[in-house]
PARO-763623 format. One line per 4 residues: number of its first residue (from 1); their letters; for each residue x, y, z of N, C-alpha, C, O. Coordinates in steps of 0.2 Angstrom, whole numbers, always signed. Example, Ala and Ser with C-alpha at 12.3 -4.5 7.8 and 13.67 -1.06 7.14 Angstrom:
2
1) AS) +66:-28:+39:+62:-22:+39:+66:-16:+39:+71:-17:+42 | +64:-11:+35:+68:-5:+36:+64:+0:+39:+67:+6:+40 .
END
This chain:
232
1) XXXX) +92:+375:+512:+88:+375:+518:+86:+381:+521:+90:+386:+521 | +80:+382:+523:+78:+388:+526:+82:+390:+533:+85:+386:+536 | +82:+396:+534:+85:+399:+540:+82:+396:+546:+75:+396:+547 | +85:+393:+551:+82:+391:+557:+78:+396:+561:+81:+402:+562 .
5) XXXX) +72:+395:+563:+68:+399:+567:+67:+397:+574:+63:+399:+577 | +71:+391:+576:+70:+388:+582:+77:+387:+585:+82:+388:+582 | +77:+386:+592:+84:+385:+595:+83:+381:+601:+78:+381:+605 | +87:+376:+602:+87:+371:+607:+93:+373:+612:+98:+375:+610 .
9) XXXX) +91:+372:+619:+96:+374:+624:+95:+368:+629:+90:+366:+631 | +101:+365:+631:+101:+360:+636:+102:+363:+643:+106:+368:+643 | +99:+361:+648:+100:+363:+655:+99:+357:+659:+98:+351:+657 | +99:+359:+666:+99:+353:+671:+92:+350:+671:+92:+344:+673 .
13) XXXX) +87:+353:+669:+80:+350:+669:+78:+346:+663:+73:+343:+662 | +83:+347:+658:+82:+343:+651:+83:+348:+646:+88:+351:+645 | +79:+348:+641:+80:+352:+635:+74:+357:+634:+68:+356:+636 | +76:+363:+632:+71:+369:+631:+71:+371:+623:+77:+372:+621 .
17) XXXX) +66:+371:+620:+65:+373:+613:+62:+380:+613:+57:+382:+616 | +66:+385:+610:+63:+392:+609:+61:+394:+602:+65:+393:+597 | +55:+396:+602:+52:+400:+596:+52:+407:+598:+47:+409:+602 | +56:+411:+595:+56:+418:+596:+56:+422:+590:+61:+423:+587 .
21) XXXX) +50:+424:+587:+49:+428:+581:+45:+424:+576:+41:+420:+578 | +46:+426:+570:+42:+423:+565:+43:+415:+564:+49:+413:+563 | +37:+412:+563:+38:+405:+562:+39:+403:+554:+35:+404:+550 | +45:+401:+553:+48:+399:+546:+49:+406:+542:+44:+409:+540 .
25) XXXX) +55:+407:+541:+57:+413:+536:+55:+411:+529:+53:+416:+525 | +55:+405:+527:+53:+403:+521:+47:+397:+522:+48:+394:+527 | +43:+396:+517:+38:+392:+518:+40:+384:+518:+45:+383:+515 | +37:+380:+522:+38:+373:+522:+35:+369:+517:+36:+363:+516 .
29) XXXX) +31:+373:+513:+27:+369:+507:+33:+367:+502:+36:+371:+500 | +33:+361:+501:+38:+358:+496:+45:+358:+499:+49:+358:+495 | +45:+359:+505:+52:+359:+508:+53:+352:+512:+50:+351:+517 | +58:+349:+509:+60:+342:+512:+65:+342:+517:+66:+337:+521 .
33) XXXX) +69:+347:+517:+75:+347:+522:+73:+350:+529:+75:+347:+534 | +70:+356:+529:+69:+359:+535:+65:+355:+540:+67:+355:+546 | +59:+353:+538:+55:+349:+543:+59:+342:+545:+58:+341:+551 | +63:+339:+541:+67:+334:+543:+72:+335:+548:+73:+332:+553 .
37) XXXX) +75:+341:+547:+80:+344:+552:+77:+345:+559:+80:+343:+564 | +71:+348:+559:+68:+350:+565:+66:+343:+569:+67:+342:+575 | +63:+338:+565:+61:+332:+568:+67:+328:+571:+67:+325:+576 | +72:+328:+567:+79:+325:+569:+81:+328:+576:+83:+324:+580 .
41) XXXX) +81:+335:+576:+83:+338:+583:+78:+336:+588:+80:+336:+594 | +72:+336:+587:+67:+335:+592:+67:+328:+595:+67:+327:+601 | +68:+323:+590:+68:+316:+592:+75:+313:+594:+76:+307:+596 | +80:+317:+593:+87:+315:+594:+89:+313:+601:+94:+309:+602 .
45) XXXX) +85:+316:+606:+86:+315:+613:+80:+314:+616:+75:+317:+614 | +79:+309:+621:+73:+307:+624:+72:+312:+630:+77:+316:+632 | +66:+312:+633:+65:+316:+639:+60:+321:+638:+58:+323:+633 | +58:+324:+644:+53:+329:+643:+56:+336:+641:+62:+337:+642 .
49) XXXX) +52:+340:+637:+55:+346:+635:+50:+352:+637:+44:+351:+638 | +53:+358:+637:+49:+364:+638:+50:+368:+631:+55:+368:+628 | +44:+371:+629:+44:+375:+623:+42:+382:+625:+37:+383:+628 | +47:+387:+625:+45:+394:+626:+43:+397:+619:+47:+397:+614 .
53) XXXX) +38:+400:+620:+35:+403:+613:+33:+410:+614:+30:+413:+619 | +36:+414:+609:+35:+421:+609:+35:+423:+601:+40:+425:+599 | +29:+422:+598:+29:+423:+591:+22:+426:+588:+17:+425:+591 | +23:+431:+583:+17:+433:+580:+13:+429:+575:+8:+431:+573 .
57) XXXX) +17:+423:+574:+14:+419:+569:+18:+417:+563:+24:+417:+564 | +15:+415:+557:+20:+414:+552:+16:+409:+547:+10:+409:+546 | +21:+404:+544:+19:+399:+539:+14:+394:+542:+16:+390:+547 | +8:+393:+540:+3:+388:+542:+6:+381:+541:+4:+377:+545 .
61) XXXX) +9:+380:+536:+12:+373:+535:+17:+371:+540:+17:+365:+542 | +22:+375:+541:+27:+374:+547:+23:+373:+553:+25:+368:+557 | +18:+377:+555:+15:+377:+561:+11:+370:+562:+11:+367:+567 | +8:+368:+557:+4:+362:+557:+9:+356:+558:+7:+351:+562 .
65) XXXX) +15:+356:+554:+19:+350:+555:+23:+350:+562:+24:+345:+565 | +24:+356:+564:+27:+356:+571:+22:+354:+576:+24:+350:+581 | +16:+356:+576:+11:+354:+580:+11:+346:+580:+11:+343:+586 | +10:+343:+575:+10:+336:+574:+16:+332:+577:+16:+327:+581 .
69) XXXX) +22:+335:+576:+28:+332:+578:+28:+332:+586:+30:+328:+589 | +26:+338:+589:+26:+339:+596:+21:+334:+599:+22:+331:+604 | +15:+333:+596:+10:+329:+598:+13:+321:+598:+11:+317:+602 | +17:+320:+593:+19:+313:+593:+25:+312:+597:+27:+306:+598 .
73) XXXX) +28:+317:+600:+34:+316:+604:+32:+312:+610:+27:+313:+613 | +37:+307:+612:+35:+303:+617:+36:+306:+624:+32:+303:+629 | +40:+311:+625:+40:+314:+632:+35:+319:+633:+31:+321:+628 | +35:+322:+639:+30:+327:+640:+32:+334:+637:+38:+336:+638 .
77) XXXX) +28:+337:+634:+29:+344:+631:+25:+349:+635:+19:+350:+635 | +29:+354:+638:+26:+359:+642:+27:+366:+638:+33:+368:+637 | +22:+369:+636:+23:+375:+632:+22:+381:+637:+17:+381:+641 | +26:+386:+636:+26:+392:+641:+26:+398:+636:+31:+399:+632 .
81) XXXX) +21:+402:+636:+20:+408:+632:+22:+414:+636:+19:+416:+641 | +28:+417:+635:+31:+422:+639:+29:+429:+636:+30:+434:+639 | +27:+429:+629:+25:+436:+626:+19:+436:+623:+13:+438:+625 | +19:+433:+616:+13:+432:+612:+13:+426:+608:+18:+423:+606 .
85) XXXX) +7:+423:+608:+7:+417:+604:+1:+418:+599:-5:+417:+601 | +2:+421:+594:-3:+423:+589:-3:+419:+583:+2:+417:+581 | -9:+419:+580:-10:+416:+573:-7:+409:+573:-9:+405:+577 | -2:+407:+568:+1:+401:+568:+4:+398:+574:+4:+392:+576 .
89) XXXX) +7:+403:+578:+10:+401:+584:+6:+398:+589:+7:+394:+594 | -1:+401:+589:-6:+398:+594:-7:+391:+592:-9:+387:+597 | -7:+389:+586:-8:+382:+584:-2:+377:+587:-4:+372:+590 | +4:+380:+586:+10:+376:+590:+8:+375:+597:+10:+370:+600 .
93) XXXX) +6:+381:+600:+5:+380:+607:+0:+375:+609:+1:+372:+615 | -5:+373:+605:-10:+368:+607:-7:+361:+607:-10:+357:+609 | -1:+360:+605:+2:+354:+605:+5:+352:+612:+7:+346:+614 | +5:+357:+617:+8:+356:+623:+4:+351:+628:-3:+351:+628 .
97) XXXX) +7:+347:+631:+4:+342:+636:+1:+347:+642:-5:+346:+645 | +4:+352:+643:+2:+358:+647:+4:+364:+644:+10:+365:+642 | -1:+369:+644:+1:+376:+642:+0:+381:+647:-5:+382:+650 | +6:+384:+648:+6:+389:+654:+8:+396:+650:+11:+397:+645 .
101) XXXX) +5:+401:+653:+5:+408:+650:+8:+413:+656:+5:+413:+661 | +12:+417:+654:+14:+423:+658:+8:+427:+659:+4:+428:+655 | +8:+430:+665:+2:+434:+667:+1:+440:+662:-4:+444:+661 | +7:+442:+659:+7:+448:+654:+7:+445:+647:+7:+450:+642 .
105) XXXX) +6:+439:+646:+6:+436:+639:-1:+437:+636:-6:+438:+639 | -1:+436:+629:-7:+437:+625:-7:+431:+620:-2:+428:+618 | -13:+429:+618:-14:+424:+613:-20:+427:+608:-24:+430:+610 | -18:+426:+602:-23:+428:+596:-24:+423:+591:-20:+419:+589 .
109) XXXX) -31:+422:+589:-33:+417:+584:-37:+421:+579:-40:+426:+580 | -36:+419:+572:-39:+423:+567:-39:+418:+561:-37:+413:+561 | -43:+420:+556:-43:+416:+550:-37:+416:+546:-33:+421:+546 | -35:+411:+542:-30:+410:+538:-31:+415:+532:-37:+416:+530 .
113) XXXX) -26:+417:+529:-26:+421:+523:-21:+420:+518:-15:+418:+520 | -21:+422:+512:-16:+421:+507:-18:+426:+501:-23:+430:+501 | -13:+427:+497:-14:+431:+491:-14:+426:+485:-10:+422:+483 | -20:+427:+481:-21:+423:+475:-22:+427:+469:-25:+432:+469 .
117) XXXX) -19:+425:+463:-20:+428:+457:-22:+423:+452:-20:+417:+452 | -25:+426:+446:-27:+421:+441:-34:+422:+439:-37:+427:+440 | -37:+417:+436:-44:+418:+433:-48:+415:+439:-46:+413:+444 | -55:+415:+437:-60:+413:+442:-59:+407:+445:-60:+406:+451 .
121) XXXX) -57:+402:+441:-56:+395:+444:-50:+395:+449:-51:+391:+454 | -45:+399:+448:-40:+400:+453:-42:+403:+460:-40:+400:+465 | -46:+408:+459:-49:+411:+465:-54:+406:+469:-53:+406:+475 | -58:+402:+465:-62:+398:+469:-58:+392:+472:-60:+390:+478 .
125) XXXX) -53:+390:+469:-48:+385:+472:-45:+388:+479:-44:+384:+484 | -43:+394:+478:-40:+398:+484:-45:+398:+490:-43:+397:+496 | -51:+400:+488:-56:+400:+493:-57:+393:+497:-58:+393:+503 | -58:+388:+493:-59:+381:+495:-53:+379:+500:-54:+376:+505 .
129) XXXX) -47:+381:+497:-41:+379:+501:-41:+383:+508:-39:+380:+513 | -42:+389:+508:-43:+393:+514:-48:+390:+519:-47:+390:+525 | -53:+388:+516:-59:+385:+520:-56:+378:+524:-58:+377:+530 | -53:+374:+520:-50:+368:+522:-45:+369:+528:-44:+366:+533 .
133) XXXX) -41:+374:+526:-35:+376:+531:-38:+378:+538:-36:+376:+543 | -44:+382:+537:-47:+384:+543:-50:+379:+547:-49:+378:+553 | -53:+374:+544:-56:+368:+547:-50:+364:+551:-51:+362:+556 | -45:+363:+548:-39:+360:+551:-37:+363:+557:-35:+360:+562 .
137) XXXX) -36:+370:+557:-34:+374:+563:-39:+373:+568:-37:+372:+574 | -46:+373:+567:-51:+373:+572:-50:+366:+575:-52:+365:+581 | -48:+361:+572:-47:+354:+575:-42:+354:+581:-43:+351:+586 | -37:+358:+580:-32:+359:+585:-35:+363:+591:-34:+360:+597 .
141) XXXX) -38:+368:+590:-41:+372:+595:-47:+368:+599:-47:+368:+605 | -51:+364:+595:-56:+361:+598:-54:+355:+602:-56:+354:+608 | -48:+351:+600:-46:+346:+604:-43:+348:+611:-44:+345:+615 | -40:+354:+611:-38:+357:+617:-43:+360:+621:-43:+358:+627 .
145) XXXX) -48:+364:+619:-53:+367:+623:-59:+364:+624:-62:+365:+629 | -61:+360:+619:-68:+357:+619:-73:+361:+618:-79:+359:+618 | -72:+367:+615:-77:+372:+613:-80:+370:+607:-77:+366:+603 | -87:+372:+606:-90:+370:+599:-86:+373:+593:-83:+379:+594 .
149) XXXX) -86:+370:+588:-83:+372:+582:-86:+379:+579:-82:+383:+577 | -92:+380:+580:-95:+386:+577:-93:+392:+582:-92:+398:+579 | -92:+391:+588:-89:+396:+593:-82:+398:+591:-80:+404:+591 | -78:+393:+590:-71:+394:+588:-71:+398:+581:-67:+402:+581 .
153) XXXX) -75:+396:+577:-75:+399:+570:-77:+406:+570:-73:+410:+567 | -81:+408:+575:-83:+415:+575:-78:+419:+579:-77:+425:+577 | -74:+416:+583:-69:+420:+586:-63:+421:+581:-60:+426:+581 | -62:+416:+577:-57:+417:+572:-59:+422:+567:-55:+426:+565 .
157) XXXX) -66:+422:+565:-68:+427:+560:-67:+434:+563:-66:+439:+559 | -67:+435:+570:-67:+442:+573:-59:+444:+575:-58:+449:+578 | -55:+439:+573:-48:+440:+576:-48:+442:+583:-47:+448:+585 | -48:+437:+587:-49:+437:+594:-43:+437:+598:-39:+432:+597 .
161) XXXX) -42:+441:+603:-36:+441:+608:-38:+439:+615:-44:+441:+617 | -34:+435:+618:-36:+433:+625:-30:+435:+629:-24:+435:+628 | -32:+437:+635:-27:+438:+641:-25:+431:+643:-29:+426:+641 | -20:+430:+647:-18:+424:+650:-24:+420:+654:-26:+415:+653 .
165) XXXX) -27:+424:+658:-33:+422:+662:-39:+420:+658:-42:+415:+659 | -40:+424:+653:-46:+422:+648:-44:+416:+644:-49:+412:+643 | -38:+415:+642:-36:+409:+639:-37:+403:+643:-39:+398:+640 | -35:+403:+649:-36:+398:+654:-44:+396:+655:-46:+391:+655 .
169) XXXX) -48:+402:+655:-55:+401:+656:-58:+397:+650:-63:+393:+651 | -56:+399:+644:-59:+396:+638:-56:+389:+636:-58:+386:+632 | -50:+387:+640:-47:+381:+639:-41:+381:+634:-39:+376:+632 | -39:+387:+631:-34:+388:+627:-27:+387:+631:-22:+386:+628 .
173) XXXX) -27:+388:+637:-21:+387:+641:-23:+383:+648:-29:+383:+649 | -19:+381:+652:-20:+377:+658:-19:+381:+664:-22:+380:+669 | -14:+386:+664:-12:+389:+670:-9:+396:+668:-5:+396:+663 | -9:+400:+673:-6:+407:+672:+1:+406:+677:+0:+404:+683 .
177) XXXX) +6:+407:+674:+13:+407:+677:+13:+411:+683:+11:+417:+683 | +17:+409:+688:+18:+413:+694:+12:+415:+698:+13:+420:+703 | +6:+412:+697:+0:+414:+700:-1:+410:+706:-1:+404:+705 | -3:+413:+712:-5:+409:+717:-13:+407:+716:-17:+411:+717 .
181) XXXX) -14:+401:+715:-21:+398:+714:-26:+400:+720:-32:+400:+719 | -23:+400:+726:-27:+402:+731:-29:+409:+732:-34:+411:+736 | -25:+413:+729:-26:+420:+729:-32:+422:+724:-32:+420:+718 | -36:+426:+727:-42:+429:+722:-39:+434:+717:-36:+439:+719 .
185) XXXX) -41:+433:+711:-38:+437:+706:-44:+440:+701:-50:+437:+702 | -42:+445:+698:-47:+448:+693:-49:+444:+687:-45:+439:+685 | -54:+445:+684:-56:+441:+678:-51:+443:+672:-49:+449:+672 | -50:+438:+667:-46:+440:+662:-51:+444:+657:-56:+445:+658 .
189) XXXX) -48:+446:+651:-51:+450:+646:-50:+447:+639:-46:+443:+638 | -55:+448:+635:-55:+446:+628:-58:+452:+624:-62:+455:+626 | -55:+452:+618:-57:+458:+613:-56:+456:+606:-52:+451:+605 | -59:+459:+601:-58:+457:+594:-56:+464:+591:-57:+469:+593 .
193) XXXX) -54:+463:+585:-51:+468:+581:-56:+474:+579:-55:+480:+580 | -62:+472:+577:-67:+476:+575:-69:+481:+581:-70:+487:+580 | -70:+478:+587:-72:+482:+593:-67:+487:+595:-68:+493:+596 | -60:+485:+595:-55:+489:+596:-54:+495:+591:-54:+501:+593 .
197) XXXX) -55:+493:+585:-54:+498:+580:-60:+503:+580:-58:+509:+580 | -66:+501:+581:-71:+506:+582:-71:+510:+588:-73:+516:+588 | -68:+507:+593:-68:+511:+600:-62:+517:+599:-63:+522:+601 | -57:+515:+595:-52:+520:+594:-54:+526:+589:-53:+531:+590 .
201) XXXX) -58:+524:+584:-61:+529:+580:-65:+534:+583:-65:+540:+581 | -69:+531:+588:-73:+536:+592:-69:+541:+596:-72:+546:+598 | -63:+539:+597:-59:+544:+602:-55:+549:+597:-52:+553:+600 | -56:+549:+591:-53:+553:+586:-58:+558:+584:-62:+557:+580 .
205) XXXX) -58:+564:+587:-63:+569:+585:-64:+571:+578:-69:+572:+576 | -58:+572:+574:-59:+574:+567:-60:+568:+562:-62:+570:+557 | -60:+562:+565:-62:+557:+560:-69:+556:+560:-73:+555:+565 | -72:+556:+554:-79:+555:+553:-80:+548:+550:-79:+547:+544 .
209) XXXX) -83:+543:+554:-84:+537:+552:-92:+536:+551:-95:+536:+556 | -94:+535:+545:-101:+534:+543:-103:+527:+544:-109:+526:+545 | -99:+522:+543:-101:+515:+544:-96:+512:+549:-90:+513:+549 | -98:+507:+552:-94:+503:+557:-88:+499:+553:-90:+497:+547 .
213) XXXX) -82:+499:+555:-77:+495:+552:-78:+488:+552:-79:+485:+558 | -78:+484:+547:-79:+477:+547:-74:+473:+544:-74:+467:+544 | -68:+476:+542:-63:+473:+540:-59:+469:+545:-58:+471:+550 | -58:+462:+543:-54:+458:+548:-48:+455:+544:-48:+455:+538 .
217) XXXX) -44:+451:+548:-39:+447:+544:-32:+451:+545:-31:+456:+549 | -27:+448:+541:-20:+451:+542:-20:+457:+538:-22:+458:+532 | -16:+462:+541:-15:+469:+537:-12:+468:+531:-8:+463:+529 | -14:+473:+526:-11:+472:+519:-4:+473:+519:-1:+469:+515 .
221) XXXX) -1:+477:+523:+7:+477:+523:+10:+471:+524:+15:+469:+521 | +7:+467:+529:+10:+460:+531:+9:+455:+525:+14:+451:+523 | +4:+456:+522:+3:+451:+516:+8:+452:+510:+10:+447:+507 | +9:+458:+509:+14:+460:+504:+21:+457:+505:+24:+455:+500 .
225) XXXX) +23:+456:+511:+29:+453:+513:+30:+445:+511:+35:+443:+510 | +24:+442:+510:+24:+435:+509:+19:+433:+503:+14:+430:+504 | +21:+436:+497:+16:+435:+492:+14:+428:+490:+8:+427:+488 | +18:+423:+491:+16:+417:+488:+15:+412:+494:+14:+406:+493 .
229) XXXX) +16:+414:+500:+15:+410:+506:+8:+410:+509:+5:+415:+509 | +5:+404:+511:-1:+404:+514:+0:+406:+521:+5:+403:+525 | -3:+411:+523:-2:+415:+530:-7:+412:+535:-13:+411:+533 | -5:+412:+541:-10:+411:+546:-7:+414:+553:-10:+414:+558 .
END
């Protein structure tokens, strides 16, 4: 069985589920034990639950199954993002009946990626698989936000980051924690990887950049850590 990446805590208000760190140390693909254990712990007790989320992402199969299990849960699921909900973790967040973000929290969405080896047919199959995975992820975002699929797709292409207020504005979250709704507040912010990278390059005097940086997706170093896992 894979190492548990979640933790349940009972309190006076009910149960709290914590995701703090990488989603799934090992892939849930072809894993019959770990998903069943998570579902058993989720449904073992009735009542509303709170989900505290602080994760950079992880295994897309785990995120997809957890999303579905939380959506199927009979009680109310309140998701609270206290640090970061990036990549696969943002998919899990979309399962909340209500999604709340700390004013200092961030959310990030981007395209799924994997490492594929083999001949041409293997590469073509990999491209098709990634395309289908992306469409399934868009389904979760669209159901929550109501945004057009093409707009969500473009934000994923650009590896887009949202502040808590911008996430609420776009529909990825419902409320900013600890905020007085009657108090006038500043607008949230949104940025993408390419814009930030180009802005930083301009601030380095010795760096000569002849063409704008267009690379997007998961850094090479992170991919090497998960050679056989579909990453998101």
